C-alpha positions as CSV (number, residue, x, y, z in Angstrom):
1,M,11.1,12.1,-18.0
2,P,9.0,14.7,-16.2
3,P,11.0,16.6,-13.5
4,T,8.8,15.5,-10.6
5,W,9.3,11.8,-11.4
6,R,12.3,9.9,-10.0
7,E,13.9,6.9,-11.6
8,E,14.4,3.8,-9.5
9,R,15.8,0.3,-10.0
10,S,13.2,-2.3,-10.8
11,G,13.3,-5.8,-9.5
12,S,11.8,-7.2,-12.7
13,L,13.9,-8.5,-15.5
14,T,11.3,-7.4,-18.1
15,D,11.2,-3.8,-16.9
16,V,13.3,-1.4,-19.0
17,A,12.6,1.5,-16.6
18,L,10.7,2.3,-13.4
19,F,9.7,5.8,-12.3
20,V,8.1,6.9,-9.1
21,V,5.4,9.5,-9.4
22,P,5.0,11.6,-6.1
23,R,1.6,11.1,-4.4
24,A,-1.1,13.7,-4.6
25,A,-2.3,15.4,-1.5
26,G,-4.5,12.9,0.5
27,D,-3.2,9.8,-1.2
28,A,-1.4,7.2,1.0
29,E,1.2,6.2,-1.6
30,D,3.0,7.1,-4.8
31,A,2.2,5.9,-8.2
32,T,4.6,4.1,-10.5
33,V,5.3,4.2,-14.3
34,T,6.9,1.1,-15.7
35,V,8.3,0.6,-19.2
36,R,8.3,-3.1,-20.0
37,A,9.4,-5.0,-23.1
38,P,8.8,-6.8,-25.2
39,A,5.1,-7.4,-25.6
40,K,4.5,-10.0,-28.3
41,D,0.8,-9.5,-28.6
42,P,-0.5,-5.9,-27.8
43,A,-4.2,-6.9,-27.7
44,A,-3.5,-9.7,-25.3
45,T,-1.4,-7.5,-23.1
46,L,-4.2,-4.9,-22.8
47,A,-6.7,-7.6,-22.1
48,N,-4.5,-9.0,-19.3
49,M,-4.1,-5.6,-17.7
50,E,-7.9,-5.1,-17.8
51,R,-8.5,-8.4,-16.1
52,S,-6.4,-7.2,-13.1
53,F,-9.0,-4.6,-12.2
54,D,-12.4,-4.8,-10.7
55,L,-14.0,-2.0,-12.7
56,C,-16.8,0.2,-11.6
57,A,-19.5,1.0,-14.2
58,G,-18.2,3.5,-16.7
59,C,-14.6,3.3,-15.3
60,K,-12.9,2.1,-18.5
61,T,-12.0,4.5,-21.2
62,S,-9.7,4.2,-24.2
63,T,-8.3,7.0,-26.3
64,A,-6.1,7.1,-29.4
65,M,-2.9,9.2,-29.4
66,T,0.0,9.5,-31.9
67,V,3.3,8.3,-30.7
68,D,5.9,9.3,-33.2
69,T,4.2,7.9,-36.4
70,A,2.0,5.3,-34.8
71,T,-1.5,5.5,-33.5
72,V,-1.6,4.0,-30.1
73,T,-4.5,3.0,-27.9
74,V,-4.3,4.3,-24.3
75,L,-6.4,2.4,-21.9
76,D,-7.5,4.0,-18.6
77,L,-8.9,1.8,-15.9
78,K,-10.3,2.8,-12.6
79,G,-11.5,0.6,-9.8
80,A,-9.9,-1.9,-7.4
81,S,-6.3,-3.1,-8.3
82,W,-5.3,-6.7,-8.2
83,F,-1.6,-6.1,-8.7
84,P,-0.1,-7.3,-5.4
85,H,3.4,-7.6,-6.9
86,V,3.3,-4.0,-8.3
87,S,1.4,-2.0,-5.7
88,G,2.8,-3.6,-2.5
89,Q,-0.6,-5.1,-1.8
90,T,-0.8,-7.9,0.7
91,G,-3.6,-10.3,1.4
92,K,-6.4,-11.2,-1.0
93,S,-8.4,-7.9,-1.1
94,P,-7.9,-5.5,-3.9
95,K,-6.8,-1.9,-3.4
96,P,-9.8,0.4,-3.9
97,K,-9.8,3.6,-5.8
98,F,-6.8,2.8,-8.0
99,E,-6.2,3.8,-11.5
100,M,-4.0,2.4,-14.3
101,V,-3.2,4.0,-17.6
102,V,-1.5,1.7,-20.1
103,A,-0.4,1.9,-23.7
104,V,1.4,-0.6,-25.9
105,V,3.8,1.2,-28.3
106,P,5.3,-0.5,-31.4
107,V,9.1,0.2,-31.5
108,D,11.2,-1.5,-34.2
109,K,9.8,-5.0,-34.4
110,T,8.5,-5.4,-30.9
111,H,6.1,-3.6,-28.5
112,Y,6.8,-1.8,-25.3
113,I,4.3,-1.4,-22.4
114,F,4.0,2.0,-20.7
115,R,2.0,1.5,-17.5
116,M,1.1,4.1,-14.8
117,L,-0.5,2.6,-11.7
118,G,-1.4,4.1,-8.4
119,P,-4.1,5.9,-6.4
120,E,-6.7,7.6,-8.6
121,A,-5.9,11.2,-7.5
122,T,-2.2,10.7,-8.1
123,V,-2.6,9.1,-11.5
124,S,-5.2,11.6,-12.6
125,A,-2.9,14.5,-11.6
126,A,0.1,12.9,-13.3
127,R,-1.8,12.0,-16.5
128,P,-0.6,15.1,-18.5
129,D,3.0,14.2,-17.6
130,Y,2.4,10.6,-18.7
131,D,0.9,11.7,-22.0
132,A,3.8,14.0,-22.7
133,F,6.3,11.2,-21.7
134,L,4.5,8.8,-24.1
135,A,4.4,11.4,-26.9
136,S,8.2,11.8,-26.5
137,V,8.9,8.2,-27.5
138,R,10.7,7.9,-30.8
139,R,10.2,4.7,-32.8
140,K,13.3,3.6,-34.7
């Protein structure tokens, strides 16, 4: 875990871990990193995450990275977030200028979801820490 993150207790039964990423200067709130398990269908999981964002043109990227011995797709979405239960959002309007970075990593015979969600500046600043955290995962 990066030294600037702090671990907190999650209210979700499917979360293995929840970390708070301190907000970047000018952002109104912190970002979160959740580790969730198990994901039975990695492709469906990524598609569901993507549907939760109103994306601006050109605001979706995907990259491949090696996690232990597996090649993993890391999806980066920028736009307006529709995650009211995650981001503290109330009402029916999405939160603008949010970013989510998500990867589904095979571990043993299941898949774990690693998701960072928060204001764009905070998530962008924390991306190197997220990538290093993801790269530190060891598949059994």
